[in-house]
N, C-alpha and C positions, 0 to 999 in steps of 0.2 A: 478667404474666410468662409465662403459659402460652399465651395466645391471640395475643400480638403487637399487638393493638389492643383498644380497649374503648369501648363506647357506654354512658354512664351517663345514664339517663332517669328523672327523679324528679319526680312531680307535686306533692310536698309538700316545700318547701325545708327544713322543720324536720327531716325525716328525715336529711338530710345534716348539718345542724347538730348533731343528736344524735350522729351518727357521729363528727364532729370532736371532740366532748366525751368520747368513750369512752376507755378505757385504751389501746386500740390504734388510736385515731383520729388526729386532727390531720393530715389529709391536705392541709392548705393548701399546704405546701411542694411536695408532689407535684403538685398542680394547677398551681402556678406553673411548675415545671420542665417539665411535660408540654406546656405551651403552646408552648415552643420545642423540643420533642423532646429536652430535656436528660436525661441518664441520672440515675436515682435508685434507691435501694434501701433495705433495712432489715436489721437484725440483731437477732433476738429474744434476749432474755436467758435465762440458764439453761444447764444442761449440754447440753440438746438444742436449743440455740439454732438457729434457722433463718435462713439468709442468702439474700436474693434481690436481684438486680440487674437492672434493666430498662435496656438500653442505648439503645433508641430508642423511647420511649413514644409511642403514638398514641392520644390520649384525646379523645373528643368528649363534651361534657356539656350536657345540656338540663335546666334546672330551672325550675319555676314556683313562685310564691309572692307574698306581699305585700311592700311596701317594708319593713315591720318585720322580716320574715323575712330580707330582704337584710341588714339591720343586724345580725342575729344571726349571719349567715354571714360577713360582712365587717365587722369591728369599726369601722373608720374609713376615711376617704377616702384616706389615705396607705398603706393596706395594699396590697401589690403584687398581691393577688388581684383587686382591683377592675379593674385594667387588662387582666386576662386574659379578661374576659367582655364579650359584647355584650348590652345590655339592650334589651328592647322592652316598653313599658308599655301596658297595655290597660285602658281605662275600661269600667265596666259600662254597659249600655244602659238608659236611663230607662224605655223602654216595654216592655210585656210581649210576648214572642215566642211564636208558636204552636208548641208542642212536638210537635204531631201533623202538622205540615206535612212532607210527604215531601221528601227531598233530590233526588228525581228518578228513583227506581227502587225496585223491591221487593227487590232483592238486599241482604242484610245488609251493613252497612258493614265488618264484620270480614272478610268475603270479599273486598271491594274492596281493603282495605289489605293483605291477605295476598297478593293477586295482584301488587300494586305492589311489595311487599317481595321477592317471588320474582324479579321483573324486575331490581330493583336488585342483589339478591344475585348473580344470574347475571353481570351486567355487572361487578360488583366482582371476581369471580374472574378474568374476562378481563383486568382492569386489573392484578391481582396477578401474572399470568403474564408481564407485560412487565417487564423489568429496570429500565427508566427511561423516563419521559415528560418531555420538556423543555417547559416552559410559558413563553411569551414575551409581552411587550407590544410593540406597534409603537412606533416613535419618537414619532408624534403622541400616542399614549396615554400614554407615559412623561411627556411634557410636561404633559399634563392632570393626570396623577397627582401630579406634583410641585407644580404650581400649586395644586391643591386642598388638599393637606395643608400647604403653606406657609401658606395663608390660614387653614386650620383650626387649625393650631397657634397662629398669632397671635391668632385669635379666642378660643381657650380660655385662652391666656396672659393676655389682658385680663380674662377672667372669673374665672379661678381660680388664676392665678399658676403657679409652677413645679411645684406639687403635681400638676398634671394632665398634665405633659409625657409621662409614661410611657403614659398612656391614649391620647394623640394618636399616639404612635409605634406602639403595638400595634394601634391601629385601622387603620393602614396595612397591617399584616400581615393583619388580618381582611379588608381589601379584596381583597388578592391571593388569599386562600383562597376567598372567595365567587366571585371571577372564575374560579378553577380549577374549582370545583364546577359552575358554569354551563357552562363549556367541556367538562367531562367529560360532563355531561348531553346536550350537543349531539352529542358523539361517540357516545353511546349511541343517540340517535335516528337518527343517520346510519348506525349499524352498522359504523363503522370506527374503529380506534384508531391514531393516528399517534404516531411516536416524538418528533416535534417539532411543537408546535401553537401557533399564535398566536391570542390572544384576539380574537374578533370584536367589532366596534364595538358591535353591539347588546348583547352580553353585558357589555362594559365600561361602557356607559351605564347598563344596568340595575343593575350593581353600584354605580355612583356614586350612583344614587338611593336604593338600599338603605342605603348608608353615611351619606348625609345624614340620613336618619331615625334610624338607630342612634346617630349622634353626638349628636343632640338628646336622645334618651332617656338615653344615657350621662351627659350633662351633668345631667339631672334626678336620676338616682341619685347622682351625685357630691355634689350639694347636699343630698340626703336624708341622706347620711352626714356631711356637713360643714355644719352650720347657719351657720357663719361666712360 
């Protein structure tokens, strides 16, 4: 409400689960509404009850944890919260890795990430100074987009039935958002911000490959939550 946007980055999924279970928690509905930038608010009880309303929530959430932690966060496969997340599953490596091997330089990683963060922060302020940026797909890209998700929805319908439809639809939203991010990064590298920008084919194709992987991992999590 105070900042206009929020980045929630939590390395332990249980922390969010514990927040959900607190007296003032249960943010599941807020997560679901924030995905589509739907307004939400709350009204505290008591004589000094506090009322807050967020008209256009912009929330990015990054969580890590185990499949069991996902089950604690999202109770079942039909919970609307499931379709609001993109999942990426990482297996542990069987071999031992050398922890003393340098990543390529003597500069502390914290300094490297701070420098990258400052660059992103400066570009974000430039974007916010623009009243509106119109993002478009080309006609051939729109055709590929529709063809991909038509087949994707049919595939998931065969595997999981109607219960997975929402995830298929919202994955299409995620596709466009990733394409927008790649397009914005390309503008940052070019040093120019256009009021109307069309997605380049290289960014569209990269997004398609990312979504193919995400879709497979989402399917895995869906079946972790629904053993049927």
